[in-house]
C-alpha positions as CSV (number, residue, x, y, z in Angstrom):
1,M,-46.7,75.4,-3.9
2,A,-48.3,74.0,-6.9
3,N,-51.7,75.7,-6.0
4,D,-50.0,79.0,-5.7
5,S,-48.2,78.8,-8.9
6,T,-51.4,77.9,-10.5
7,R,-53.4,81.0,-9.1
8,K,-50.4,83.4,-10.1
9,K,-50.5,81.9,-13.5
10,T,-54.5,82.3,-13.7
11,S,-54.2,86.1,-12.4
12,C,-51.6,87.1,-14.9
13,A,-53.6,85.5,-17.7
14,T,-56.7,87.5,-16.6
15,L,-54.6,90.8,-16.4
16,E,-53.3,90.3,-19.8
17,R,-56.8,89.7,-21.3
18,Y,-58.3,92.9,-19.9
19,A,-55.2,95.3,-19.7
20,W,-55.1,96.8,-23.2
21,P,-58.7,97.4,-23.5
22,L,-58.3,99.4,-20.1
23,V,-55.2,101.3,-21.3
24,A,-57.2,102.3,-24.5
25,A,-60.2,103.3,-22.5
26,W,-58.3,105.3,-19.9
27,T,-56.2,107.0,-22.7
28,I,-59.0,107.8,-25.2
29,L,-62.0,108.3,-23.1
30,P,-60.8,111.3,-21.1
31,A,-59.4,113.1,-24.4
32,V,-63.2,112.5,-25.8
33,F,-64.8,113.8,-22.9
34,L,-62.5,116.8,-22.9
35,V,-62.9,117.7,-26.6
36,G,-66.6,117.0,-26.4
37,S,-66.9,119.2,-23.4
38,V,-65.1,122.1,-25.1
39,V,-67.2,121.7,-28.3
40,R,-70.4,121.6,-26.3
41,E,-69.5,124.7,-24.3
42,T,-68.6,126.4,-27.4
43,N,-71.9,125.6,-29.3
44,H,-74.4,126.3,-26.6
45,M,-72.7,128.9,-24.4
46,A,-72.9,132.5,-24.7
47,P,-69.7,134.3,-25.5
48,I,-67.1,133.3,-23.3
49,T,-67.0,135.1,-20.0
50,V,-64.7,135.0,-17.1
51,V,-66.9,132.5,-15.4
52,G,-67.2,130.4,-18.5
53,H,-63.6,130.2,-18.8
54,R,-63.3,129.3,-15.3
55,E,-65.9,126.5,-15.7
56,I,-64.0,125.4,-18.9
57,L,-60.9,125.3,-17.2
58,F,-62.2,123.3,-14.1
59,N,-63.8,120.7,-16.4
60,S,-60.7,120.3,-18.6
61,L,-58.5,120.1,-15.3
62,G,-60.8,117.3,-14.1
63,Y,-60.4,115.6,-17.3
64,V,-56.7,116.0,-17.3
65,I,-56.4,114.7,-13.8
66,L,-58.8,112.0,-14.6
67,W,-56.5,111.1,-17.7
68,M,-53.4,111.4,-15.6
69,V,-54.9,109.0,-13.0
70,G,-55.8,106.8,-16.0
71,V,-52.2,107.0,-17.1
72,G,-50.9,106.2,-13.6
73,G,-53.2,103.1,-13.4
74,I,-52.0,102.1,-16.8
75,C,-48.4,102.2,-15.7
76,L,-49.2,100.3,-12.6
77,V,-51.0,97.7,-14.9
78,G,-47.8,97.7,-17.1
79,R,-45.6,97.1,-14.3
80,R,-47.8,94.4,-13.1
81,L,-48.2,93.0,-16.5
82,V,-44.2,92.9,-16.5
83,R,-43.9,91.2,-13.3
84,C,-46.6,88.7,-14.2
85,E,-44.6,88.1,-17.5
86,R,-41.5,87.5,-15.7
87,E,-43.1,85.1,-13.1
88,R,-44.8,83.3,-15.8
89,T,-41.6,82.9,-17.6
90,A,-39.7,81.8,-14.5
91,A,-42.7,79.5,-13.9
92,E,-42.5,77.9,-17.3
93,E,-38.8,77.5,-16.9
94,A,-39.3,75.9,-13.6
95,L,-42.0,73.8,-14.9
96,L,-39.7,72.6,-17.9
97,Q,-37.0,71.9,-15.4
98,S,-39.1,70.0,-13.2
99,R,-40.6,68.2,-16.3
100,E,-37.0,67.4,-17.5
101,D,-36.3,66.3,-13.9
102,L,-39.4,64.0,-13.8
103,E,-38.5,62.5,-17.2
104,S,-34.9,61.8,-16.0
105,K,-36.3,60.1,-12.7
106,V,-38.8,58.3,-14.8
107,K,-36.0,56.9,-16.8
108,E,-33.9,56.2,-13.9
109,R,-36.8,54.3,-12.2
110,T,-37.6,52.7,-15.4
111,A,-33.9,51.4,-15.7
112,E,-34.3,50.1,-11.9
113,L,-37.3,48.5,-12.7
114,E,-36.1,46.7,-15.9
115,K,-33.0,45.7,-13.8
116,A,-35.1,44.6,-10.8
117,N,-37.5,42.6,-13.4
118,V,-34.3,40.9,-15.0
119,R,-33.1,40.0,-11.7
120,L,-36.6,38.7,-10.8
121,K,-36.6,36.6,-13.8
122,C,-33.2,35.1,-13.1
123,E,-34.6,34.4,-9.6
124,V,-37.7,33.0,-10.9
125,V,-35.5,30.6,-13.4
126,E,-33.0,29.8,-10.5
127,R,-36.2,29.1,-8.2
128,M,-37.6,26.9,-11.0
129,R,-34.2,25.1,-11.6
130,A,-34.0,24.5,-7.6
131,E,-37.5,23.2,-7.4
132,E,-36.7,20.9,-10.4
133,A,-33.6,19.8,-8.9
134,L,-35.3,19.3,-5.7
135,R,-38.1,17.4,-7.3
136,E,-35.4,15.1,-9.2
137,S,-33.6,14.7,-5.9
138,E,-36.7,13.7,-4.0
139,M,-37.8,11.3,-6.7
140,K,-34.2,9.9,-6.6
141,Y,-34.1,9.2,-2.8
142,R,-37.8,8.2,-3.0
143,I,-36.8,5.5,-5.6
144,V,-33.8,4.5,-3.5
145,A,-35.8,4.2,-0.2
146,D,-39.0,2.7,-2.0
147,N,-36.6,-0.1,-3.5
148,T,-34.5,-1.0,-0.6
149,Y,-34.1,-4.5,0.5
150,G,-35.0,-3.6,4.2
151,W,-38.0,-1.8,5.6
152,E,-37.0,1.7,6.0
153,F,-39.2,4.2,8.0
154,W,-39.4,7.6,9.6
155,L,-41.6,8.7,12.9
156,N,-42.6,12.1,13.9
157,P,-42.1,13.1,17.4
158,E,-45.5,12.0,18.3
159,G,-44.6,8.4,17.1
160,R,-46.7,8.6,13.6
161,F,-45.3,7.0,10.6
162,I,-44.1,9.8,8.3
163,Y,-42.8,7.5,5.7
164,T,-42.6,3.7,5.5
165,S,-41.0,1.8,2.4
166,P,-42.9,-0.7,0.4
167,A,-40.5,-3.6,1.7
168,C,-42.5,-3.6,5.0
169,L,-45.2,-5.7,3.2
170,D,-42.6,-8.4,2.4
171,I,-41.2,-8.4,5.9
172,T,-44.3,-7.9,8.1
173,G,-47.2,-8.7,6.0
174,Y,-48.6,-5.3,6.6
175,S,-48.5,-2.5,4.0
176,A,-47.3,1.0,4.5
177,D,-50.9,2.3,4.7
178,D,-51.6,0.1,7.5
179,F,-48.6,1.7,9.7
180,A,-49.6,5.0,8.9
181,A,-53.4,4.5,9.7
182,D,-52.2,2.5,13.0
183,P,-49.2,3.8,14.8
184,D,-49.4,1.0,17.5
185,L,-49.4,-1.6,14.8
186,F,-45.5,-1.9,15.0
187,Y,-45.8,-2.6,18.9
188,R,-48.4,-5.1,18.6
189,I,-46.7,-7.4,15.8
190,I,-43.5,-7.4,18.2
191,H,-43.4,-10.8,19.9
192,S,-44.6,-10.3,23.5
193,D,-41.0,-11.7,24.7
194,D,-39.3,-8.8,23.2
195,R,-41.7,-5.9,23.7
196,S,-40.0,-5.0,26.9
197,S,-36.5,-4.7,25.7
198,F,-37.7,-2.9,22.6
199,R,-39.4,-0.4,24.7
200,S,-36.3,0.2,26.5
201,H,-34.4,0.5,23.2
202,R,-36.9,3.2,22.2
203,H,-36.5,5.1,25.4
204,E,-32.9,5.5,24.8
205,V,-33.5,6.8,21.4
206,E,-36.4,9.2,22.1
207,Q,-35.3,10.4,25.7
208,K,-31.6,10.2,25.4
209,F,-31.1,10.8,21.7
210,K,-28.8,7.9,21.4
211,S,-28.4,6.0,18.2
212,D,-29.0,2.2,19.0
213,V,-29.5,-1.2,17.6
214,A,-31.6,-4.0,18.5
215,A,-33.1,-7.5,17.4
216,F,-36.5,-8.6,18.0
217,R,-39.2,-11.0,16.7
218,I,-42.4,-10.0,14.9
219,I,-45.5,-12.2,14.4
220,R,-46.9,-12.0,10.7
221,P,-50.5,-12.2,10.1
222,D,-50.3,-15.9,9.0
223,G,-48.8,-16.6,12.5
224,S,-45.2,-17.2,11.2
225,C,-42.3,-15.7,13.3
226,R,-39.4,-13.6,11.8
227,W,-36.2,-12.1,13.5
228,I,-35.9,-8.4,12.8
229,G,-32.5,-6.6,13.1
230,H,-33.3,-3.1,13.8
231,V,-31.4,0.2,13.8
232,C,-32.6,3.7,14.5
233,R,-31.4,7.3,15.5
234,P,-32.8,10.5,16.3
235,V,-33.3,13.3,13.8
236,F,-32.8,17.0,14.1
237,D,-33.3,20.1,11.9
238,N,-30.8,22.8,11.3
239,N,-31.6,24.5,14.5
240,G,-31.0,21.3,16.6
241,N,-34.8,20.7,17.3
242,F,-35.9,17.0,17.6
243,I,-38.0,16.0,14.5
244,G,-38.4,12.4,14.9
245,I,-36.8,9.1,14.5
246,R,-35.1,7.6,11.2
247,G,-34.8,3.6,11.4
248,S,-34.2,0.7,9.4
249,N,-35.3,-3.1,9.8
250,R,-33.9,-6.0,8.1
251,D,-35.2,-9.6,8.0
252,I,-32.4,-11.6,9.8
253,S,-34.2,-14.8,10.2
254,E,-31.7,-16.8,8.0
255,R,-28.7,-15.3,10.0
256,K,-30.5,-16.2,13.4
257,Q,-31.1,-19.8,12.1
258,A,-27.5,-19.9,11.0
259,E,-26.4,-18.8,14.6
260,V,-28.3,-21.2,16.1
261,E,-26.8,-24.0,13.9
262,I,-23.4,-22.4,14.6
263,W,-24.1,-22.7,18.3
264,K,-25.0,-26.3,18.0
265,L,-22.0,-27.1,15.9
266,N,-19.8,-25.1,18.6
267,E,-21.2,-27.3,21.2
268,E,-20.7,-30.3,19.3
269,L,-17.2,-29.0,18.4
270,E,-16.6,-28.4,22.0
271,Q,-17.4,-31.9,22.9
272,R,-15.2,-33.2,20.2
273,V,-12.4,-31.0,21.4
274,L,-12.9,-32.1,24.9
275,K,-12.8,-35.8,23.7
276,R,-9.9,-34.9,21.5
277,T,-7.9,-33.5,24.1
278,A,-8.6,-36.6,26.7
279,Q,-7.3,-38.8,23.7
280,L,-4.4,-36.5,23.2
281,E,-3.8,-36.6,26.8
282,A,-4.0,-40.4,26.8
283,S,-1.5,-40.5,23.7
284,N,0.8,-38.1,25.3
285,R,1.0,-40.4,28.4
286,E,1.6,-43.3,26.0
287,L,4.2,-41.5,24.3
288,E,5.9,-40.6,27.7
289,G,5.8,-44.1,28.6
290,F,7.2,-45.0,25.2
291,C,10.0,-42.5,25.6
292,Y,10.7,-43.8,29.0
293,A,10.8,-47.6,27.4
294,I,13.2,-46.2,24.7
295,S,15.5,-44.5,27.3
296,H,15.6,-47.5,29.6
297,D,14.6,-50.6,27.7
298,L,16.4,-50.0,24.5
299,R,19.4,-48.3,25.7
300,A,20.6,-51.4,27.5
301,P,20.5,-53.8,24.7
302,L,22.2,-51.1,22.2
303,N,24.9,-50.6,24.9
304,R,25.4,-54.5,24.8
305,L,25.3,-54.7,21.1
306,E,27.9,-51.8,21.0
307,G,30.0,-53.5,23.7
308,Y,29.9,-57.0,21.9
309,S,30.9,-55.5,18.5
310,R,33.7,-53.5,20.1
311,A,34.9,-56.7,21.8
312,I,34.7,-58.8,18.8
313,L,36.8,-56.3,17.0
314,E,39.2,-55.9,19.8
315,D,39.4,-59.6,21.1
316,C,38.7,-61.6,17.9
317,S,40.1,-59.6,15.2
318,E,42.7,-62.1,14.3
319,L,39.9,-64.9,13.8
320,L,37.7,-62.6,11.6
321,D,38.3,-61.9,7.9
322,A,37.9,-58.4,6.4
323,Q,34.2,-59.0,5.7
324,G,33.7,-60.1,9.3
325,R,35.5,-57.0,10.6
326,F,33.3,-54.9,8.4
327,Y,30.2,-56.6,9.9
328,A,31.3,-55.7,13.4
329,E,32.1,-52.3,12.5
330,R,28.8,-51.6,10.9
331,I,27.1,-53.0,14.0
332,E,28.9,-50.6,16.2
333,Q,28.2,-47.7,14.0
334,G,24.3,-48.6,13.9
335,S,24.2,-49.0,17.6
336,L,26.0,-45.5,18.3
337,Q,23.6,-44.0,15.4
338,L,20.4,-45.7,17.1
339,K,21.7,-44.1,20.5
340,R,21.9,-40.8,19.1
341,V,18.5,-40.9,17.5
342,I,17.1,-42.0,20.8
343,D,18.8,-39.1,22.5
344,V,17.2,-36.6,19.8
345,L,13.7,-38.2,20.3
346,L,14.0,-37.8,24.1
347,E,15.1,-34.3,23.7
348,L,12.3,-33.4,21.5
349,S,9.9,-35.0,23.8
350,R,11.3,-33.0,26.7
351,L,11.1,-29.8,24.7
352,T,7.3,-30.7,24.0
353,R,6.5,-31.2,27.6
354,S,8.5,-28.9,29.6
355,E,7.1,-26.1,31.0
356,L,8.2,-22.3,29.7
357,T,10.0,-20.1,32.4
358,V,9.5,-16.6,30.6
359,Q,11.8,-14.0,31.3
360,D,13.9,-11.2,29.7
361,V,16.5,-12.8,27.2
362,N,19.3,-11.2,25.4
363,L,19.6,-13.0,22.3
364,S,22.7,-10.9,21.1
365,E,24.8,-12.0,24.0
366,I,23.8,-15.7,23.6
367,A,24.6,-15.6,19.8
368,R,28.1,-14.0,20.6
369,S,28.9,-16.7,23.1
370,I,27.9,-19.5,20.7
371,I,30.0,-18.1,17.9
372,Q,32.8,-17.8,20.2
373,E,32.8,-21.5,21.0
374,L,32.8,-22.4,17.5
375,K,35.6,-20.2,16.8
376,E,37.6,-22.0,19.6
377,M,36.6,-25.4,18.4
378,H,37.5,-24.4,14.8
379,P,40.4,-22.1,15.1
380,D,41.5,-22.6,11.5
381,R,38.1,-21.2,10.2
382,V,38.1,-17.4,8.9
383,V,34.5,-16.3,9.8
384,E,33.2,-12.8,10.2
385,F,30.3,-12.7,12.7
386,V,28.0,-9.4,13.0
387,A,25.4,-9.3,15.8
388,A,22.8,-6.7,16.4
389,P,23.3,-4.9,19.9
390,D,21.0,-5.7,22.7
391,V,18.3,-7.8,20.9
392,M,15.9,-8.4,23.8
393,V,12.9,-10.8,23.7
394,K,10.8,-12.6,26.4
395,G,10.9,-16.3,26.6
396,D,12.5,-19.4,28.4
397,V,16.4,-18.8,28.0
398,A,17.2,-22.4,28.1
399,M,14.9,-23.1,25.1
400,L,15.8,-19.9,23.2
401,T,19.6,-20.9,23.7
402,I,19.1,-24.5,22.2
403,A,17.2,-22.9,19.1
404,L,19.8,-20.2,18.5
405,K,22.4,-22.9,18.7
406,N,21.1,-25.0,16.2
407,L,20.9,-22.2,13.8
408,L,24.4,-20.9,14.2
409,D,25.6,-24.5,14.2
410,N,23.8,-24.8,10.8
411,A,25.3,-21.3,9.6
412,W,28.8,-22.5,10.5
413,K,28.4,-26.0,9.1
414,Y,27.0,-24.8,5.6
415,T,29.7,-22.2,5.2
416,A,32.7,-24.6,6.0
417,K,33.5,-25.1,2.2
418,H,34.2,-21.3,1.6
419,S,37.5,-20.0,2.5
420,T,36.0,-17.1,4.3
421,A,32.4,-16.8,5.5
422,G,30.1,-14.3,6.9
423,I,27.4,-14.9,9.6
424,E,24.9,-12.5,10.8
425,F,22.4,-12.1,13.6
426,G,20.0,-9.4,13.8
427,I,16.6,-8.0,13.9
428,T,14.1,-6.7,11.1
429,E,10.5,-5.9,10.5
430,H,8.2,-8.2,8.5
431,K,4.4,-7.4,8.2
432,R,4.6,-5.0,11.1
433,R,6.0,-7.4,13.2
434,R,9.5,-7.5,14.8
435,V,11.4,-10.6,13.7
436,C,14.9,-12.0,14.3
437,Y,17.2,-13.7,11.8
438,V,20.3,-15.6,11.2
439,R,21.8,-15.1,7.7
440,D,24.9,-16.8,6.3
441,D,26.7,-16.9,2.7
442,G,27.2,-20.5,2.5
443,V,25.9,-23.2,0.0
444,G,22.4,-22.2,0.6
445,F,19.3,-24.3,-0.7
446,D,16.7,-24.6,-3.5
447,M,13.5,-22.8,-2.3
448,K,11.4,-25.5,-3.8
449,F,12.7,-27.9,-0.8
450,A,12.1,-25.1,1.7
451,K,9.1,-27.1,3.4
452,K,11.3,-30.3,4.1
453,L,13.9,-27.9,6.2
454,F,11.9,-28.4,9.3
455,K,10.9,-32.1,8.9
456,P,12.8,-34.5,11.4
457,F,15.4,-36.5,9.8
458,E,15.1,-34.7,6.2
459,S,17.8,-33.4,4.5
460,I,18.0,-31.4,1.2
461,H,21.7,-32.2,0.8
462,C,23.4,-35.3,-0.2
463,P,23.8,-37.8,2.7
464,G,27.4,-37.5,4.2
465,E,28.1,-34.2,2.5
466,F,27.3,-32.4,5.7
467,P,27.3,-34.2,9.2
468,G,24.3,-33.9,11.4
469,N,21.5,-36.0,13.0
470,G,18.7,-34.3,10.8
471,I,16.9,-32.9,13.8
472,G,18.3,-29.5,14.3
473,L,15.8,-27.3,12.4
474,A,12.9,-29.4,13.8
475,T,14.0,-28.7,17.4
476,V,14.3,-24.9,16.5
477,Q,10.8,-25.1,15.1
478,R,9.5,-26.8,18.1
479,V,11.0,-24.2,20.4
480,I,9.5,-21.2,18.4
481,Q,6.3,-22.7,18.2
482,R,6.3,-23.3,22.2
483,H,6.8,-19.5,22.3
484,G,3.8,-18.7,19.9
485,G,6.0,-17.7,17.0
486,R,6.7,-19.1,13.6
487,I,9.8,-19.6,11.8
488,W,10.7,-19.7,7.9
489,A,13.7,-19.5,5.5
490,E,14.7,-17.9,2.4
491,G,17.8,-19.0,0.4
492,A,19.4,-19.9,-2.9
493,I,21.8,-22.3,-4.0
494,E,25.5,-20.8,-3.4
495,K,24.0,-17.6,-2.3
496,G,23.6,-18.3,1.4
497,A,20.4,-18.8,3.6
498,T,18.4,-16.7,6.0
499,F,16.2,-17.9,8.8
500,Y,13.6,-15.7,10.1
501,F,11.8,-16.3,13.3
502,S,9.3,-14.2,15.6
503,L,8.4,-14.9,19.3
């Protein structure tokens, strides 16, 4: 298309260059020839004859025809010139439009290139920032890895060291370059007795892709032995391909030495426990013998003292003055009190030695039956009792009945000075454990004396203010401890007390 247009433009330009001279030639030359011919004939010929006129006529006609042919050619050339002019104008207009289109496309392309250049610059800046961040991150993690307390390493799938932290020198006596140059060095420094187990450990990691831990001994260049705590795991790329093993080693020699010492101490402790157990069993047998002696050897003299003092008061009261009768009464009361103490000690001893019969126990029913007995014994008391329904536990029903009876007896006793009283038995949660409680609104106690509550024969109230043998709460504690639980109390003066226990 471009070559055709160029050829047309060249043809039109040539035609324009030679057209007007040709027109002039074709217009003027025939006329000149005609005039010249007529003049020549007129000057040289004889008087004009008919033949002469005919020749002149033919010559003139030839020139006219020639002139007409020239004029026709000129018309044709003119038409060709007009067509060429139109084609040239259309070509110039098309060239101008093409030039404008080309300039528009060049501007668009230039704008696109400028935008692409801006994007490329931004991408280059981001790439540089990412590379800088990557370098900073790599430097940060390398600083962390190079300055760890332990010996960090990374093995490729062929077992060669990709990275080894400098701490390996302090632990093994070999540098990171030594391990990089000799991959088998790691195996060679492992104690011969531990190599088999370590190879099994590595097999689990490399073949089964399991994270695993191990402990083994290594031999340093100076011949010393150290224990190593080892942990490693397989490493995979984003496509799930296995790319090596990442591991960490720690020097645990001190811990191993401590474990050996602890084992020795445990052995010694076990021997001591066995020896102490034997001593306690002997002491228990002596205590059982002592309790037997108390129950049999002391009870008879006490019975005689009680009987003789009562006989003196009944048979010889007229012979005694007031002071003598007072002494006899004190002897009788002391004998009775000592018999009660002996009974309490025997009861505590029995609770300590007797076997537990574990079964399901409904503490709510036991509590209601105990309160019902107390109400029947003291019909004049106004006491409101509330018990949570069906509080079920596992334990020895006889022992738990003794413990619950002592707690409810205490609540009944220490609310006696109030015209109306409230006693509650229930269950709650303490430190995510289910605990039972007995609560009353009686005289309460000062919390600074709470530790004395469960000691035998200890009392935090004035002697004679509340009757009792001082062994009730100690008995409760012994029962709870036999069931593997604990008991504690909270209270305030004249605001009541709450006894919590777990089994």
